[in-house]
C-alpha positions in Angstrom: 168.6 308.5 261.7 166.8 310.2 258.7 168.4 313.3 256.9 167.4 315.3 254.0 169.7 316.5 251.3 168.1 319.3 249.2 169.9 320.3 246.0 167.9 323.5 245.7 169.7 324.7 248.8 173.2 323.5 248.8 175.5 322.2 251.5 178.7 323.7 252.9 181.6 321.6 251.7 184.6 320.8 254.0 187.9 319.0 253.4 187.5 317.5 256.9 183.9 317.1 257.9 183.5 317.2 261.7 181.3 314.1 262.1 180.5 311.0 260.1 176.9 312.2 259.3 178.5 315.5 257.8 180.9 313.2 255.6 178.0 311.1 254.3 175.7 314.1 253.7 178.5 315.8 251.9 179.3 312.7 249.7 175.6 312.4 248.7 175.5 316.0 247.7 178.5 315.6 245.6 177.1 312.6 244.1 173.9 314.3 243.3 175.6 317.1 241.5 178.0 315.0 239.3 177.2 313.2 236.1 179.1 310.1 235.1 182.3 311.0 233.1 183.0 314.3 234.9 185.5 313.1 237.5 188.9 312.5 236.0 190.5 309.2 236.9 187.1 308.0 238.4 184.8 308.3 235.3 182.0 305.9 236.5 181.3 308.0 239.5 178.2 310.2 239.3 174.5 310.1 238.1 173.6 308.7 234.8 172.4 311.8 232.7 170.1 309.4 230.7 167.0 311.3 232.2 167.8 314.6 230.4 165.6 315.6 227.5 162.8 313.2 228.4 159.3 314.1 229.3 159.1 315.2 232.9 157.4 312.0 234.4 159.8 309.9 232.6 162.8 311.9 233.6 161.7 312.0 237.2 161.5 308.1 237.2 164.9 307.6 235.5 166.5 310.4 237.7 165.1 308.7 240.9 166.4 305.4 239.7 170.0 306.8 239.0 170.0 308.5 242.4 169.1 305.4 244.2 171.8 303.3 242.2 174.4 305.9 242.8 173.9 306.1 246.4 173.7 302.3 246.9 176.9 302.0 244.9 179.1 304.8 246.2 177.9 305.7 249.6 178.0 302.6 251.9 175.6 302.5 255.0 172.8 304.7 253.5 169.3 303.7 252.6 167.3 306.0 250.4 163.8 306.5 251.8 162.2 309.0 249.6 163.0 311.2 246.6 161.0 314.2 245.5 161.6 316.9 243.0 161.4 320.6 242.7 162.5 322.8 240.0 163.9 326.4 239.6 161.3 329.1 239.8 162.4 330.4 236.3 162.9 327.0 234.7 160.2 324.3 234.9 162.5 321.7 233.1 165.3 321.6 235.6 164.7 319.0 238.2 166.3 319.5 241.6 166.1 316.3 243.8 165.3 316.3 247.5 166.6 313.0 248.9 165.7 311.5 252.3 168.0 309.0 253.5 168.8 306.9 256.6 172.4 306.8 257.7 173.1 303.6 259.5 175.0 304.2 262.7 178.7 303.5 262.5 180.0 301.0 264.8 
């Protein structure tokens, strides 16, 4: 099944997600909003911020690569289908990812 995680909208976080799909979507949202080094005792978790301060086309490519690598590494059973970017209405330099993923059915 395909799902979309849009960082421009947000996700309601829960300590006890109701379903496996909710848990995976929440995990992806947290990953997308965390940079490497921000989580105590798990410093390698997150997205590599190397894309920041680059020209927009290069930043998009680096950010998309970091998102794909992060999801593959930290969210098992998920395939990234497509990544697009939007920006804040008042800030053209802030990239907000919209990630379409396929969540493999849990056996």
